[in-house]
BAMARTOR-54722 format. One line per field, with one value per residue (C-alpha): residue number from 1; residue in three letters; x, y, z. Coordinates in nm, 3 decimals, always signed. Layout:
residues N
k [NUM, ...]
r [ala, ...]
u [X, ...]
v [Y, ...]
w [Z, ...]
//
This chain:
residues 550
k [1, 2, 3, 4, 5, 6, 7, 8, 9, 10, 11, 12, 13, 14, 15, 16, 17, 18, 19, 20, 21, 22, 23, 24, 25, 26, 27, 28, 29, 30, 31, 32, 33, 34, 35, 36, 37, 38, 39, 40, 41, 42, 43, 44, 45, 46, 47, 48, 49, 50, 51, 52, 53, 54, 55, 56, 57, 58, 59, 60, 61, 62, 63, 64, 65, 66, 67, 68, 69, 70, 71, 72, 73, 74, 75, 76, 77, 78, 79, 80, 81, 82, 83, 84, 85, 86, 87, 88, 89, 90, 91, 92, 93, 94, 95, 96, 97, 98, 99, 100, 101, 102, 103, 104, 105, 106, 107, 108, 109, 110, 111, 112, 113, 114, 115, 116, 117, 118, 119, 120, 121, 122, 123, 124, 125, 126, 127, 128, 129, 130, 131, 132, 133, 134, 135, 136, 137, 138, 139, 140, 141, 142, 143, 144, 145, 146, 147, 148, 149, 150, 151, 152, 153, 154, 155, 156, 157, 158, 159, 160, 161, 162, 163, 164, 165, 166, 167, 168, 169, 170, 171, 172, 173, 174, 175, 176, 177, 178, 179, 180, 181, 182, 183, 184, 185, 186, 187, 188, 189, 190, 191, 192, 193, 194, 195, 196, 197, 198, 199, 200, 201, 202, 203, 204, 205, 206, 207, 208, 209, 210, 211, 212, 213, 214, 215, 216, 217, 218, 219, 220, 221, 222, 223, 224, 225, 226, 227, 228, 229, 230, 231, 232, 233, 234, 235, 236, 237, 238, 239, 240, 241, 242, 243, 244, 245, 246, 247, 248, 249, 250, 251, 252, 253, 254, 255, 256, 257, 258, 259, 260, 261, 262, 263, 264, 265, 266, 267, 268, 269, 270, 271, 272, 273, 274, 275, 276, 277, 278, 279, 280, 281, 282, 283, 284, 285, 286, 287, 288, 289, 290, 291, 292, 293, 294, 295, 296, 297, 298, 299, 300, 301, 302, 303, 304, 305, 306, 307, 308, 309, 310, 311, 312, 313, 314, 315, 316, 317, 318, 319, 320, 321, 322, 323, 324, 325, 326, 327, 328, 329, 330, 331, 332, 333, 334, 335, 336, 337, 338, 339, 340, 341, 342, 343, 344, 345, 346, 347, 348, 349, 350, 351, 352, 353, 354, 355, 356, 357, 358, 359, 360, 361, 362, 363, 364, 365, 366, 367, 368, 369, 370, 371, 372, 373, 374, 375, 376, 377, 378, 379, 380, 381, 382, 383, 384, 385, 386, 387, 388, 389, 390, 391, 392, 393, 394, 395, 396, 397, 398, 399, 400, 401, 402, 403, 404, 405, 406, 407, 408, 409, 410, 411, 412, 413, 414, 415, 416, 417, 418, 419, 420, 421, 422, 423, 424, 425, 426, 427, 428, 429, 430, 431, 432, 433, 434, 435, 436, 437, 438, 439, 440, 441, 442, 443, 444, 445, 446, 447, 448, 449, 450, 451, 452, 453, 454, 455, 456, 457, 458, 459, 460, 461, 462, 463, 464, 465, 466, 467, 468, 469, 470, 471, 472, 473, 474, 475, 476, 477, 478, 479, 480, 481, 482, 483, 484, 485, 486, 487, 488, 489, 490, 491, 492, 493, 494, 495, 496, 497, 498, 499, 500, 501, 502, 503, 504, 505, 506, 507, 508, 509, 510, 511, 512, 513, 514, 515, 516, 517, 518, 519, 520, 521, 522, 523, 524, 525, 526, 527, 528, 529, 530, 531, 532, 533, 534, 535, 536, 537, 538, 539, 540, 541, 542, 543, 544, 545, 546, 547, 548, 549, 550]
r [unk, unk, unk, unk, unk, unk, unk, unk, unk, unk, unk, unk, unk, unk, unk, unk, unk, unk, unk, unk, unk, unk, unk, unk, unk, unk, unk, unk, unk, unk, unk, unk, unk, unk, unk, unk, unk, unk, unk, unk, unk, unk, unk, unk, unk, unk, unk, unk, unk, unk, unk, unk, unk, unk, unk, unk, unk, unk, unk, unk, unk, unk, unk, unk, unk, unk, unk, unk, unk, unk, unk, unk, unk, unk, unk, unk, unk, unk, unk, unk, unk, unk, unk, unk, unk, unk, unk, unk, unk, unk, unk, unk, unk, unk, unk, unk, unk, unk, unk, unk, unk, unk, unk, unk, unk, unk, unk, unk, unk, unk, unk, unk, unk, unk, unk, unk, unk, unk, unk, unk, unk, unk, unk, unk, unk, unk, unk, unk, unk, unk, unk, unk, unk, unk, unk, unk, unk, unk, unk, unk, unk, unk, unk, unk, unk, unk, unk, unk, unk, unk, unk, unk, unk, unk, unk, unk, unk, unk, unk, unk, unk, unk, unk, unk, unk, unk, unk, unk, unk, unk, unk, unk, unk, unk, unk, unk, unk, unk, unk, unk, unk, unk, unk, unk, unk, unk, unk, unk, unk, unk, unk, unk, unk, unk, unk, unk, unk, unk, unk, unk, unk, unk, unk, unk, unk, unk, unk, unk, unk, unk, unk, unk, unk, unk, unk, unk, unk, unk, unk, unk, unk, unk, unk, unk, unk, unk, unk, unk, unk, unk, unk, unk, unk, unk, unk, unk, unk, unk, unk, unk, unk, unk, unk, unk, unk, unk, unk, unk, unk, unk, unk, unk, unk, unk, unk, unk, unk, unk, unk, unk, unk, unk, unk, unk, unk, unk, unk, unk, unk, unk, unk, unk, unk, unk, unk, unk, unk, unk, unk, unk, unk, unk, unk, unk, unk, unk, unk, unk, unk, unk, unk, unk, unk, unk, unk, unk, unk, unk, unk, unk, unk, unk, unk, unk, unk, unk, unk, unk, unk, unk, unk, unk, unk, unk, unk, unk, unk, unk, unk, unk, unk, unk, unk, unk, unk, unk, unk, unk, unk, unk, unk, unk, unk, unk, unk, unk, unk, unk, unk, unk, unk, unk, unk, unk, unk, unk, unk, unk, unk, unk, unk, unk, unk, unk, unk, unk, unk, unk, unk, unk, unk, unk, unk, unk, unk, unk, unk, unk, unk, unk, unk, unk, unk, unk, unk, unk, unk, unk, unk, unk, unk, unk, unk, unk, unk, unk, unk, unk, unk, unk, unk, unk, unk, unk, unk, unk, unk, unk, unk, unk, unk, unk, unk, unk, unk, unk, unk, unk, unk, unk, unk, unk, unk, unk, unk, unk, unk, unk, unk, unk, unk, unk, unk, unk, unk, unk, unk, unk, unk, unk, unk, unk, unk, unk, unk, unk, unk, unk, unk, unk, unk, unk, unk, unk, unk, unk, unk, unk, unk, unk, unk, unk, unk, unk, unk, unk, unk, unk, unk, unk, unk, unk, unk, unk, unk, unk, unk, unk, unk, unk, unk, unk, unk, unk, unk, unk, unk, unk, unk, unk, unk, unk, unk, unk, unk, unk, unk, unk, unk, unk, unk, unk, unk, unk, unk, unk, unk, unk, unk, unk, unk, unk, unk, unk, unk, unk, unk, unk, unk, unk, unk, unk, unk, unk, unk, unk, unk, unk, unk, unk, unk, unk, unk, unk, unk, unk, unk, unk, unk, unk, unk, unk, unk, unk, unk, unk, unk, unk, unk, unk, unk, unk, unk, unk, unk, unk, unk, unk, unk, unk]
u [+3.296, +3.446, +3.804, +4.080, +4.462, +4.583, +4.889, +5.183, +5.460, +5.879, +5.927, +6.327, +6.552, +6.542, +6.148, +5.851, +5.632, +5.273, +4.969, +4.697, +4.288, +3.985, +3.667, +3.315, +3.097, +3.345, +3.318, +3.661, +4.065, +4.247, +4.164, +4.026, +3.581, +3.428, +3.103, +2.941, +3.002, +2.673, +2.515, +2.396, +2.054, +2.114, +2.103, +2.365, +2.517, +2.325, +1.991, +1.870, +1.854, +1.977, +1.712, +1.668, +1.538, +1.588, +1.314, +1.219, +0.940, +0.826, +1.158, +1.352, +1.338, +1.480, +1.803, +1.730, +1.518, +1.401, +0.985, +0.920, +0.615, +0.481, +0.783, +1.033, +1.198, +1.085, +1.179, +0.831, +0.583, +0.423, +0.058, -0.173, -0.414, -0.288, +0.069, +0.319, +0.649, +0.675, +0.585, +0.816, +1.098, +1.068, +1.092, +1.173, +1.039, +0.677, +0.536, +0.181, +0.016, -0.200, -0.504, -0.667, -0.511, -0.241, -0.363, -0.699, -1.022, -1.157, -1.508, -1.864, -1.878, -1.606, -1.685, -1.986, -1.970, -1.887, -1.575, -1.193, -0.878, -0.578, -0.426, -0.076, +0.001, -0.275, -0.176, -0.397, -0.690, -0.845, -1.009, -1.400, -1.513, -1.851, -2.003, -2.358, -2.510, -2.808, -3.084, -3.109, -3.264, -3.663, -3.929, -4.344, -4.616, -4.387, -4.188, -3.871, -3.656, -3.270, -2.968, -2.746, -2.404, -2.182, -2.118, -1.755, -1.743, -2.171, -2.437, -2.687, -3.116, -3.214, -3.361, -3.706, -3.785, -4.187, -4.091, -4.191, -4.136, -4.212, -3.943, -3.700, -3.637, -3.311, -3.446, -3.673, -3.697, -3.533, -3.434, -3.096, -3.161, -3.382, -3.395, -3.683, -3.757, -3.981, -4.305, -4.187, -3.962, -3.843, -3.639, -3.426, -3.479, -3.215, -3.360, -3.240, -3.574, -3.713, -4.041, -4.178, -4.478, -4.604, -4.735, -4.735, -4.870, -4.518, -4.442, -4.177, -4.316, -4.267, -4.712, -4.866, -4.941, -5.201, -5.303, -5.371, -5.118, -4.993, -5.014, -4.768, -4.491, -4.526, -4.283, -4.178, -4.161, -3.953, -3.687, -3.380, -3.047, -3.027, -2.783, -2.890, -3.174, -3.163, -3.443, -3.469, -3.756, -3.977, -3.814, -3.618, -3.295, -3.121, -2.791, -2.823, -2.503, -2.364, -2.306, -2.591, -2.831, -3.241, -3.463, -3.826, -4.053, -4.016, -3.831, -3.920, -3.474, -3.376, -3.358, -3.385, -3.066, -3.201, -3.108, -3.437, -3.461, -3.768, -4.032, -4.265, -4.605, -4.504, -4.563, -4.214, -4.288, -4.073, -3.773, -3.570, -3.188, -2.982, -2.688, -2.347, -2.325, -2.228, -1.922, -2.132, -2.048, -2.241, -2.543, -2.714, -2.983, -3.051, -3.316, -3.388, -3.335, -3.093, -2.872, -2.519, -2.338, -1.952, -1.794, -1.449, -1.174, -1.354, -1.472, -1.796, -2.094, -2.420, -2.768, -3.039, -3.067, -2.763, -2.959, -2.672, -2.357, -2.465, -2.355, -2.000, -1.877, -1.773, -2.069, -2.449, -2.533, -2.940, -2.928, -3.024, -2.873, -3.033, -2.716, -2.435, -2.147, -1.852, -1.731, -1.416, -1.176, -1.145, -0.940, -1.036, -1.116, -1.168, -1.290, -1.137, -1.088, -0.899, -1.214, -1.221, -1.121, -1.022, -1.427, -1.585, -1.887, -2.125, -2.454, -2.695, -2.836, -3.142, -2.891, -2.530, -2.314, -2.037, -1.836, -1.508, -1.209, -0.878, -0.783, -1.176, -1.131, -1.444, -1.487, -1.823, -1.950, -2.322, -2.490, -2.360, -2.622, -2.564, -2.258, -2.388, -2.063, -1.795, -1.678, -1.821, -2.194, -2.226, -2.544, -2.262, -2.305, -2.024, -1.994, -1.646, -1.552, -1.305, -1.210, -1.346, -1.102, -1.077, -1.319, -1.271, -1.551, -1.665, -2.034, -2.228, -2.540, -2.756, -3.011, -3.177, -2.917, -2.723, -2.497, -2.364, -2.065, -1.933, -1.643, -1.377, -1.604, -1.889, -2.112, -2.052, -2.301, -2.282, -2.517, -2.818, -2.944, -3.315, -3.500, -3.165, -3.100, -2.662, -2.748, -2.528, -2.715, -2.843, -3.135, -3.011, -2.709, -2.592, -2.231, -2.019, -1.757, -1.843, -1.956, -1.963, -2.414, -2.437, -2.595, -2.674, -2.824, -2.450, -2.256, -2.076, -2.190, -2.117, -2.284, -2.009, -1.950, -2.149, -2.148, -2.411, -2.585, -2.902, -3.093, -3.364, -3.545, -3.523, -3.416, -3.144, -3.107, -2.735, -2.675, -2.480, -2.400, -2.752, -2.920, -3.078, -3.114, -3.243, -3.251, -3.421, -3.751, -4.024, -4.374, -4.376, -4.304, -3.927, -3.746, -3.927, -3.960, -4.335, -4.435, -4.466, -4.360, -4.109, -3.766, -3.463, -3.141, -2.951, -2.965, -3.151, -3.372, -3.357, -3.590, -3.463, -3.304, -3.088, -3.055, -3.059, -2.803, -2.835, -3.042, -3.190, -3.465, -3.745, -3.963, -4.027, -3.980, -3.703, -3.608, -3.366, -3.312, -3.319, -3.209, -3.456, -3.253, -3.337, -3.555, -3.443, -3.722, -3.756, -3.882, -4.035, -4.123, -4.208, -4.423, -4.647, -4.895, -4.876, -4.809, -4.458, -4.425, -4.604, -4.849, -5.154, -5.249, -5.166, -5.138, -4.992, -4.749, -4.590, -4.397, -4.320, -4.163, -4.355, -4.341, -4.403, -4.711, -4.557]
v [+4.433, +4.247, +4.126, +3.907, +3.892, +3.720, +3.538, +3.734, +3.576, +3.681, +3.604, +3.692, +3.926, +4.299, +4.213, +4.408, +4.221, +4.129, +4.130, +4.050, +3.966, +3.822, +3.962, +3.726, +3.840, +3.943, +3.730, +3.831, +3.698, +3.892, +3.717, +3.376, +3.383, +3.161, +3.060, +3.128, +2.913, +2.661, +2.737, +2.288, +2.147, +2.413, +2.687, +2.970, +3.167, +3.497, +3.330, +3.201, +2.891, +2.737, +2.713, +2.321, +2.078, +2.356, +2.331, +2.715, +2.867, +3.175, +3.185, +3.018, +3.244, +3.121, +3.271, +3.659, +3.643, +3.256, +3.167, +2.940, +2.747, +2.431, +2.427, +2.454, +2.743, +2.641, +2.714, +2.891, +3.051, +2.732, +2.850, +2.608, +2.421, +2.079, +2.175, +2.188, +2.235, +1.927, +1.632, +1.311, +1.311, +1.638, +1.854, +2.230, +2.125, +2.293, +1.934, +1.809, +1.699, +1.383, +1.353, +1.706, +1.972, +2.230, +2.569, +2.649, +2.356, +2.161, +2.359, +2.176, +1.889, +1.875, +1.583, +1.389, +1.173, +1.382, +1.581, +1.693, +1.579, +1.600, +1.290, +1.408, +1.527, +1.759, +2.089, +2.371, +2.232, +1.954, +1.600, +1.538, +1.172, +1.135, +0.900, +0.793, +1.079, +1.172, +0.940, +0.623, +0.535, +0.387, +0.346, +0.362, +0.429, +0.419, +0.713, +0.650, +0.900, +0.842, +0.868, +1.176, +1.187, +1.410, +1.681, +1.870, +1.853, +1.988, +1.658, +1.808, +1.736, +1.377, +1.317, +1.185, +1.035, +0.902, +0.530, +0.399, +0.104, +0.041, +0.015, -0.195, -0.100, +0.149, +0.341, +0.294, -0.032, -0.031, -0.185, -0.316, -0.505, -0.598, -0.846, -0.953, -1.187, -1.171, -1.126, -1.079, -0.908, -1.013, -0.729, -0.793, -0.531, -0.440, -0.704, -0.994, -1.090, -1.137, -0.958, -1.069, -0.961, -0.993, -1.326, -1.639, -1.863, -2.063, -1.962, -1.739, -1.462, -1.716, -1.760, -2.039, -2.077, -1.922, -1.745, -1.446, -1.233, -1.075, -0.689, -0.560, -0.697, -0.975, -1.191, -1.497, -1.736, -1.908, -1.708, -1.422, -1.392, -1.328, -1.135, -1.156, -1.214, -1.295, -1.422, -1.552, -1.625, -1.755, -1.848, -1.692, -1.732, -1.583, -1.606, -1.603, -1.511, -1.836, -1.881, -2.124, -2.086, -2.154, -2.124, -2.188, -2.098, -2.275, -2.591, -2.638, -2.682, -2.689, -2.365, -2.450, -2.663, -2.953, -3.190, -3.262, -3.184, -3.053, -3.095, -2.780, -2.933, -2.974, -2.667, -2.480, -2.209, -2.333, -2.243, -2.526, -2.594, -2.545, -2.873, -2.879, -2.497, -2.348, -2.089, -1.854, -1.483, -1.362, -1.481, -1.383, -1.514, -1.430, -1.294, -1.655, -1.962, -2.020, -1.837, -1.869, -1.800, -1.690, -1.929, -2.005, -1.861, -1.670, -1.998, -2.014, -2.257, -2.246, -2.445, -2.444, -2.360, -2.476, -2.487, -2.245, -2.348, -2.037, -2.309, -2.241, -2.596, -2.675, -2.936, -2.890, -3.259, -3.266, -2.907, -2.799, -2.874, -2.957, -2.952, -2.624, -2.779, -2.555, -2.271, -2.347, -2.072, -1.881, -1.981, -2.353, -2.535, -2.875, -3.065, -3.203, -2.836, -2.646, -2.421, -2.017, -1.874, -1.498, -1.387, -1.086, -1.047, -1.233, -1.195, -1.358, -1.256, -1.471, -1.745, -1.622, -1.557, -1.313, -1.248, -1.003, -1.142, -1.037, -0.709, -0.622, -0.817, -0.953, -1.254, -1.450, -1.774, -1.888, -1.792, -1.555, -1.476, -1.111, -1.086, -1.100, -1.212, -0.967, -1.161, -1.211, -1.357, -1.709, -1.953, -2.214, -2.285, -2.151, -2.346, -2.269, -1.873, -1.646, -1.296, -1.005, -0.776, -0.477, -0.444, -0.439, -0.337, -0.305, -0.398, -0.609, -0.728, -0.896, -0.923, -1.048, -1.129, -0.780, -0.733, -0.414, -0.319, -0.039, +0.075, +0.335, +0.550, +0.492, +0.236, +0.041, -0.226, -0.531, -0.693, -0.682, -0.329, -0.349, -0.069, +0.171, -0.049, -0.040, +0.337, +0.467, +0.678, +0.379, +0.214, -0.115, -0.287, -0.573, -0.533, -0.724, -0.447, -0.319, +0.046, +0.339, +0.470, +0.843, +1.144, +1.263, +1.122, +1.204, +1.050, +1.416, +1.357, +1.019, +0.860, +0.927, +0.879, +0.495, +0.283, +0.023, -0.102, -0.301, -0.474, -0.647, -0.705, -0.406, -0.156, -0.032, +0.211, +0.305, +0.501, +0.767, +0.976, +0.884, +0.979, +0.704, +0.763, +0.535, +0.422, +0.134, +0.074, +0.259, +0.135, +0.093, +0.394, +0.198, +0.543, +0.709, +1.016, +1.056, +0.908, +0.589, +0.591, +0.489, +0.402, +0.650, +0.478, +0.697, +0.796, +1.120, +1.164, +1.125, +0.811, +0.929, +1.278, +1.171, +0.995, +0.643, +0.366, +0.072, -0.055, -0.342, -0.500, -0.735, -0.796, -0.467, -0.303, -0.096, -0.086, +0.181, +0.179, +0.556, +0.667, +0.951, +1.034, +0.771, +0.587, +0.368, +0.261, +0.167, +0.287, +0.123, +0.209, +0.078, -0.209, -0.392, -0.649, -0.848, -0.593, -0.594, -0.221, -0.347, -0.064, -0.285, -0.175, -0.284, -0.015, -0.113, +0.179, +0.311, +0.612, +0.761, +0.595, +0.482, +0.308, -0.022, -0.036, -0.152]
w [-0.218, -0.012, -0.179, -0.006, -0.106, -0.363, -0.436, -0.388, -0.661, -0.632, -1.000, -0.975, -0.804, -0.884, -1.000, -0.816, -0.672, -0.713, -0.546, -0.702, -0.541, -0.613, -0.566, -0.476, -0.772, -1.075, -1.363, -1.490, -1.326, -1.607, -1.906, -1.756, -1.672, -1.393, -1.329, -1.056, -0.762, -0.721, -0.382, -0.354, -0.469, -0.800, -0.525, -0.688, -0.451, -0.488, -0.356, -0.736, -0.927, -1.237, -1.557, -1.619, -1.416, -1.141, -0.848, -0.749, -0.484, -0.382, -0.181, -0.395, -0.728, -1.026, -1.162, -1.355, -1.670, -1.532, -1.483, -1.156, -1.299, -1.113, -0.881, -1.197, -1.344, -1.685, -2.036, -2.104, -1.924, -1.975, -2.000, -2.190, -1.989, -2.102, -2.031, -1.729, -1.645, -1.396, -1.597, -1.477, -1.669, -1.862, -1.561, -1.640, -2.002, -2.105, -2.245, -2.248, -1.975, -1.850, -1.652, -1.494, -1.619, -1.470, -1.550, -1.536, -1.608, -1.881, -1.959, -1.924, -1.665, -1.475, -1.273, -1.448, -1.813, -2.034, -1.768, -1.989, -1.900, -2.061, -2.321, -2.284, -2.641, -2.726, -2.540, -2.626, -2.518, -2.282, -2.473, -2.431, -2.422, -2.676, -2.447, -2.316, -2.055, -1.889, -1.815, -1.976, -2.327, -2.319, -2.525, -2.417, -2.645, -2.967, -2.870, -2.782, -2.586, -2.683, -2.471, -2.489, -2.575, -2.459, -2.658, -2.649, -2.273, -2.197, -2.197, -2.408, -2.382, -2.505, -2.818, -2.833, -3.117, -3.260, -3.389, -3.706, -3.679, -3.268, -3.022, -2.752, -2.435, -2.568, -2.885, -3.221, -3.366, -3.741, -4.029, -4.121, -4.469, -4.679, -4.942, -5.231, -5.410, -5.776, -5.545, -5.186, -4.952, -4.650, -4.398, -4.046, -3.750, -3.525, -3.305, -3.530, -3.609, -3.982, -4.132, -4.509, -4.676, -5.036, -5.241, -5.008, -5.215, -5.142, -4.829, -4.906, -4.613, -4.379, -4.271, -4.370, -4.788, -4.871, -5.179, -4.977, -5.030, -4.690, -4.701, -4.463, -4.316, -4.071, -3.872, -3.944, -3.640, -3.447, -3.575, -3.352, -3.377, -3.758, -3.954, -4.332, -4.517, -4.938, -5.135, -5.475, -5.710, -5.442, -5.109, -4.861, -4.689, -4.318, -4.219, -3.792, -3.560, -3.549, -3.896, -3.967, -4.300, -4.286, -4.615, -4.704, -4.984, -5.319, -5.372, -5.712, -5.801, -5.450, -5.310, -4.936, -4.956, -4.740, -4.988, -5.119, -5.496, -5.672, -5.445, -5.447, -5.384, -5.042, -4.744, -4.700, -4.437, -4.192, -4.251, -4.260, -4.224, -4.559, -4.485, -4.524, -4.366, -4.017, -4.120, -4.337, -4.335, -4.637, -4.779, -5.144, -5.369, -5.716, -5.927, -6.065, -5.862, -5.662, -5.310, -5.241, -4.871, -4.852, -4.587, -4.451, -4.623, -4.877, -4.987, -5.246, -5.192, -5.357, -5.413, -5.624, -6.018, -6.229, -6.562, -6.686, -6.463, -6.225, -5.909, -6.047, -5.988, -6.295, -6.353, -6.463, -6.417, -6.336, -6.417, -5.963, -5.635, -5.378, -5.127, -5.105, -5.393, -5.440, -5.630, -5.840, -5.807, -6.100, -6.409, -6.370, -6.696, -6.585, -6.300, -6.035, -5.943, -5.664, -5.502, -5.450, -5.207, -5.075, -5.153, -5.014, -5.188, -5.415, -5.622, -5.831, -6.186, -6.400, -6.480, -6.394, -6.052, -5.968, -5.723, -5.581, -5.490, -5.368, -5.504, -5.566, -5.880, -6.013, -6.183, -6.303, -6.420, -6.549, -6.838, -7.086, -7.373, -7.373, -7.232, -6.859, -6.695, -6.891, -7.153, -7.558, -7.570, -7.675, -7.616, -7.412, -7.051, -6.841, -6.496, -6.439, -6.285, -6.529, -6.461, -6.579, -6.753, -6.637, -6.378, -6.000, -5.770, -5.426, -5.500, -5.748, -5.864, -6.111, -6.309, -6.598, -6.840, -6.670, -6.416, -6.211, -6.005, -5.813, -5.904, -5.877, -5.755, -6.046, -6.139, -6.438, -6.600, -6.919, -7.041, -7.167, -7.280, -7.348, -7.233, -7.169, -6.883, -6.842, -6.803, -7.092, -7.305, -7.495, -7.526, -7.696, -7.760, -7.557, -7.387, -7.252, -7.174, -6.854, -6.938, -6.686, -6.627, -6.707, -6.553, -6.882, -7.191, -7.412, -7.088, -7.048, -6.694, -6.492, -6.191, -5.893, -5.526, -5.583, -5.311, -5.417, -5.704, -5.783, -6.045, -6.098, -6.401, -6.657, -6.442, -6.187, -5.900, -5.764, -5.406, -5.415, -5.152, -4.924, -5.291, -5.552, -5.916, -6.114, -6.506, -6.730, -6.774, -6.616, -6.637, -6.308, -6.180, -6.123, -6.147, -5.833, -6.005, -5.985, -6.348, -6.506, -6.842, -7.062, -6.983, -6.978, -7.078, -6.783, -6.430, -6.417, -6.148, -5.819, -5.604, -5.322, -5.239, -4.907, -4.676, -4.770, -4.684, -4.884, -5.231, -5.276, -5.576, -5.601, -5.903, -6.114, -5.737, -5.567, -5.176, -5.006, -4.625, -4.507, -4.162, -4.035, -3.699, -3.456, -3.772, -4.009, -4.237, -4.599, -4.896, -5.196, -5.544, -5.893, -6.034, -5.743, -5.766, -5.488, -5.224, -5.276, -5.082, -4.765, -4.662, -4.662, -5.020, -5.417, -5.686, -6.015, -6.049, -5.663, -5.935, -5.568, -5.304, -5.006, -4.651, -4.513, -4.274, -3.977]
//
């Protein structure tokens, strides 16, 4: 140790002279403490550096106990694959890094589409993209080779899938939506075209009018860029990408919406434009003779039959409307009225209509002979919408004097209850109050996880977690449980066990869109007198689901 002289201090005569020495490296002088002398740029006089934002290297180590990581004296060992000690703004502190890993490497494909990176948030592991990789999708001879998707940094082998409906350039053709009238059905496919099948004596399948049934799904010529289809008794409509609507088939009650009244004797197999609608976002049909569309701002416009006020315009004059009329806001009691707004869903029954508005509130209008409006049953016409007390819903369906809703995770129905179609464990007793659908006759368990419901005539079905359960009449196999028997007043058996993503009904038949890997195909069951299931044959009762013949 090298010492240097201290300070000589003569305090007073006869007081001894004190010599104090201070040595470099000592930390104590008397009772004072002194920090080590800084050697500049964070360098200490002993050759080390201070912890914190202090640079270090093999020749410039950190002070005792400090770790040199990524060129800085770091507060921790900082060895995670996506953490570093030189993150700008956080130098000297172990922090989450972005981009290429600082320590080690991401697994899997290090350079291609599946390569992992650090996202600046997750310190312990790389983030891997879930994007297409490998060869592009292709299709030939009805077999699709689907593009693979990156999985945890690797590109799996492409999946080969036999296409039930044929294929497009990028994979299998599939069904996106299906709708049905009384004796026919139509589907939108992923190519945004429409195919219809079933009875065609009014041109409802889009083919030349004929008493010969269209036995398999057949393309409606001239239609493209379709996003939705809807159907009523013998009429079909399509909503296009440009938000316009065209209809074809029967025009007995002005269902075509083309401004021409009852002219059912003319040929209407060619789609014709609905007048006055160029901003539609949603389209629905009914089980009898009218259509409704949601337009800008959530207003609703309806056309067709109006014998009970099902068009909701506040008037029942003439009993039909060949052009769309505007639905009055719920609560209106006289004309003129404020137009309804904020609608998110609308569904039509035989002679009534219901819609979902803000807050998922349900309102209904039209005929109410069995309490299908959610009001005490009466014989009056109700051309103004009224809220259904205590009912909120995310999905609606209407049928023959019945309404059902997907509500609070369950299914609730109200209206006529012949054949047990309310699903509440009872066979009779019309009910105006929405009643829960049960899975046991004593209603000790309820149908749950319901996202969609569908009804037509005397049977209904609910979509629950990919399964489809039905209740009501079963004389034509409408329950899809392998039997054609008496009605069932609760949703016990499954028509579809899994994979269903949508349901629809028409006449005595029910439909489900199912997903099987890349395919989105249809299954159909129930009463079928006009090839409504589209498999090329006819059966009085399809007791188990079958696929159309594409």
